[in-house]
N, C-alpha and C positions, 0 to 999 in steps of 0.2 A: 519168476519173471522179474527183470530189472525195471525199476521205476522209469529209467530213461526210455524204455520202450513205449511209454505213454505218449511221448513226443511224436511218435510215428502214427498216432491215431488220425484217421481222416475225418474231417468235419466238412459240412456244407450247409447250405441255407435251410435244411430241414432241422438243424440243431437250434434249439432255443438260445437266443443271444447272439447268433451268427447272422450277418446280413443275408437276406434272401437272394441277393445277386451274386454271392460269393460262389465261385466254382469250388469243387472239392480241393482241400488243402491239408497239409500236415499241421497238427497243432504246433509243432516246433517251429513252423515258419510264420506264425501269426504276427510276430513283431515286424517282419518285413512288409506286411500289408500297409503299414503307415496309418492305421486307423486311430482316430481320436474320438472319444465319446462325445465331447462337447461340439464337435463338428458334425454330429449326427451320422457318423459312419457306422454306428452300431444301432440295432433296433432297440426300442424301449417297449416294455420295461426291461431293466437290466440290473442284475446283482453283480457288483464288481468288488474286487479286492485291491486295496491300496498296498502296494509293495513296501513302501517306507514304513507304514504303521505296523505291518506284519513283522518286519525285521526289528523294529523298535521293541515290540512286545516280547519277542523271543529273547532279546538281549536283557531287558529289564527283569523278566521272570527268571531267566537263567542266573542273573546276579543274585536274586533273592534266594534261589535254591542253594547256590554255592555258599552264601553267607550263613545259611542256617543248616548246612550239612544235610540236605534233603535230596531224595531221588524223585524222579518224575516218570510216571507211566500215563501220559495224557489220554483222556477218553477220546478214542478215535471216532466214536459215534458222532462227535461234534461236527467233524468235517467229512468223514469217509472219503478223504482225498489222499490217495497214496503218495502224491508228491509232497503233501504237507507232512505226512508220517515220516517220510524220508528226511525232510528238513529237521523235524523234531529230534529224530535219532542222531543226526549229524551234529545237532546242538547239544547233545549229551543226555537225551532221554534214556532212562533205564530200560524201558519197554513201552508198549502201547496197550491201552485198555480197550476191550471190546464189550459190547452189551449183549451180543448174540453170537452163536457159533458161526452163522453166515458171515458176520463182520470179521470174525477171527480168521475165517478161510480167505477172505479178501486180503487181510493184513499179511498172512503167511505167503500168499501167492506173490506178493510184492517184496518178500524178503525179510519181513519182521521176524526176529528170532526169539523174542521174549514177549509172550502175549498173556495178559491178565484178563480173564473173563470176569468182569465186575458184576456178576449175576450168578444165579443158580444154574448149574449144568444139569439138565434134566431131559429125559427122553432117549429112546433107543437110537434114533437116527443121529441125534446130536452127539451122544457119547461115541458112537461108531466113527463119526467124522473126526472127532478129536483124536481117537486112537489111530486112525489112518494118517492124520497129520504127523503124529509122533513117529510112526513107522517110516514116513517119507523123508523125514528130516531129523538126523541125529543131533543137530545143534539146537533144535527148538525146545524152549522151556514153556510149559503151559500151566497156568494157575487158574483156579476157579473158586467160587464161593460155595460154602455149604452152611446150612442153618438148621438142619434137622437130621436125626438118625434115619428117618424115612427116605430123605433125599440121598443121603450117603449110601444107603442100602441099594437104592435104584442104580446109582452110578456103578457100584461094585458088581451088581448083577449083570448089567449090560457090558461091563468091561470083561467079565468072565467069558462072555460070548464072543468078544472081539478084543482080546488082550492087547494092550499097548506095548511098545518095545521098552518102555520105562514108565514109572508111575506118574499119574496125574498129581500135581501138587495142589493141595486144598487149603483154603483160608477160612477159618471159622468166622462167620459174619455175626457181628453184634448189632442188634437193632434197638428199638425203643418202643414202648407201648404207644399205640396209635400211629406208629410209623409205617415203614415198608417191610422188607424182609429182614431176617436176622433174629437170633435168639433174644429173648426179652429179659431173662434173669440169669443169675449165676448158676442156679440149679440146672437150667436148660443148657447152659454152656458146659457145665461139668458132665452132663449126660452125653452131649455131643462129643466132647473131648474123649470120653471113655470109648464111644463108638469108633472114633477115628483111630484110637490106639489099638483097637481090635481088628481093624480092617487089614486086608491082605497087603503087606508092604510092597508086593510086586505090582500092585494096581494103584494104590493110593498112598500118598505121602503127605504128612502134615507140614505146612510151610509157615503158618502165622495166623494173624487175626486181621479182619477187614471191617470197615465201617463206611457209612455214608451219612453225612450230616444234613444234606440238602433238603430232607423231608421231615426233619425233626418238628413235631408239633410246637406251635408258638413261635417259630422262627421268624415269621413275618412281623411280629411285634417287638421282638428283642433278640439279641444275640446270646443272652444268658443261657437258654436251653442248649445251645451248642456246646458251651463250656461244660455244662453238667453232663451232657451225653458223652463228650470226649473223655471226661474223667471216668465215666462208667466203663468205657471201652478199655482204658488203661487198667482199671481195677480188675476186670475180668482177665485180661491178658496176663496180669501179674500173678494170678492165682491158678493158672492152668497147671495140670500135673507135670512134674518134671520128666516123666517118661515120654511126653510128647516132644520134648526138646532134644532128646538123645539123637545124635548123629546130624543135627542141624549145623550147617556152616554159618547161617544167619537166620534171624527171626524177622519175617516181613510183617510190618505194621502199616496198614494202608488205609487212607481216607482222604478227605479233602476235595470238595467240589471246587467251584470257581468263585464262591462268594465268601466262605469262611475258612479257607485253607490255612490261614495264619494261626487261627485259634486251634485247629486240629494239630498243626505242627508243634505248637508250644506245649500242648497237653501231652502229645505222644512222646515228646523228648524226655519226659520224666520217667518213662518206663525203664526199669533196670532188670536185666535178666542175666543168667550165666552164659548166654551166647550173645554175639553182637546183634543189635537191633537196627534194621534198615527201615527208615520211615519213607514210605512211597506215597507221594501225592498223586491224585488222579485228575487234577484240574484239566479241563479240555478247552474251555472257552477263553482262557487267557490269550490264546494265540491270535485271535481276532478281536477279543473283547466285544462290546456292543455299545449302543448309545442309550440303553434302557436299564433293565434289571441288574445286570452285572456291573455296569458302570456305576450305578447308584450304590450298590452294595460295597464296591471297592472304595468309592469316595467316602462312604461312611466309615469304613475301616481305617482309611488313611487319616481321617480327622480325629480318630479316637486314640488318645494317648495310651490306652491300655492294650492296644493292638500292635502287632508287629509289622503290619503292612504300611509302608510309608511312601510307596511309589505310585505312579499313575500310568495306567495302560491306555492305549489309544484305540478308538473304533476303526477297524480295518475294513469292515463291510459297509457298503452303501448300496441303496437301491434307487435307481433313477427311473422316472416315468414322465410322460407328457401330461399336460393339462388337456384333457379330452373334451370337456364340455363345461360351459358356464351357464347352466339352464335357468338359474335364478340368482338374484343378489345374495351374496353371503355364502354361496355354495360353488364348489368346483369338484369335478370328477377327474381322477387320475387313471391312467392306463395300467394300473397294477392292482392286484387283489390278493386273496388268500393263497393262490397258486404261485405267487411270486415273492411274498414276504411273510415273515412270521407274524402271528397275531395272538398266540397263546399266552405270552407273558408281557403283553403290551403292544399297542399298535405302533407302526412306524411314526417317526417324528421328523417332519420336514426341517431341513437346516439350510438349504440353499435353493436359489432360483436362478436359472440361466435362460436368457432369451436368445435363441439361435440367430447368429449373424450380428448380434449386438453385444452380448456379453452378460456379465453378472448384473442382476437387478435386485432391488430390495424384496425380501421375503414377506415382511409384514407379520402380523399376528395370525397364526394358522394352527389348526388342529385337525388331524385325521381322526374322525370319530366313529367310523364304521368302514368295513370292507366286505365286498362280495367276492365271488370267485375271481373276477377280473377287473373290479373297480374299487377305488378308494374314495371315500367321501370326505371332503375337506371343508371345514368351517372357516370362513373368511370374514373380514369386515365388509359391510355392504358396499363400501366405496373402493374396494380393492381393485387394483389395475391388472390383476392376473389375466392373461389372455390364453385362448386356445392355442396350443403349440408350444407354450413355455415348457421348459424342462425343470422338474423339481427333484432335488436330491433329498433323500430321507435316511436317517439312521434307523437301525433295527434293534429290537430287543429279543434276545435268545438266539445265539448263532446256531444251536442244534437244529432248530426248525427253520433256518434260512438255507443252509447248504442242501438240505434234502429236497428242495424244490428246483434245483438246477443241476443238470449233468455237466454243463460247461460254465465256468466262471472266468471272465477275463481278469488278468492282473494288469493294473495300470500304474503309471507314474503319478506324481503329484499334479502334473499338467493333463492328466487323463489320456496320455498316449497309451495305447495297448502294447504292453511289452512282453506279454506271455499269457498263459491260460492254464487253469487246472481242471481236471475232470474228477467228478465224484462217482462213487460206486455204492449206492444204497441198494 
């Protein structure tokens, strides 16, 4: 299915974020409605996407990739928005990364031809689904992680029952003690490499090495563990048996989340093999960035002379809500909660206040200190002039858990005119 078909999706007032008075309409016709968020044409709470910041981030990150000879397979789980996948591919992405086979199926449905499952492929149903995708599409390239001979044997056994039209490409994942998945030692890597070399070449083909630095122990206190981990990945990749490299057009070396991708890229660039090495970053949150964890991490990188990241990304996601109640001095309740905005990597941070019919007003010192399902608790000075009905804009932390709360997200101009919309498929 072409992404353009999403524009034909019919929305109405039952859709979260769409005015309740709206008769059914095509998503592609939303700009003609003339809606403006600040004129209260849209119901709040509302997660929205700033078009200018989205485009800015794509250009800045694209320039970084080009300057450092890097490829990108952005983590699609961040947005699960096929329209954004399409933009990323048109902007030069090498592929799209999935976290689950269901996500991979969505990506393939909308025409993604190179999918990297940044996770272990496991289970009869999942393997059969991948095999079926490969049968349906001769152009599809599918990669997945493996981190144990046991997992590899399961994949091979299930593929024997449902053989693919061509091999699944596997990436040997290197982890770290106390981390997540991935082999922990060179000995484990050697044993897995031997198992891969013995696998049926009609079912499984070695493609390279994978890593993920975002869960390295100690990363919250220092970036040093990332550098050490990245070097360990390169060391393991450099000592893999030569028979694994036979017949490879290129060796894929992939890592890089959205906080330390520059450190991964620098370390990976030192790998020298008798076949060309393609370094593939999987950063997903760059496309919208945020106002919290990733913004802080990238600012720290930008200010560190030892790091390669020197640019600034802009937050493209905002969540707007009304002041619902001022039940006591120093407290306000907003009409948004855990079902509307992420809270796992930091609570939303208010950045703007708008009084309907009057315009921008001073925000004052504020802090969202708690959220329920549908409410946000805001601490204010006791003499704050916030009023019920005021509109409060907040930045979010962690885009991955923002997109999954909304099926429809309006795209707006800098003046908050609604110029389009995206749909997510979680």
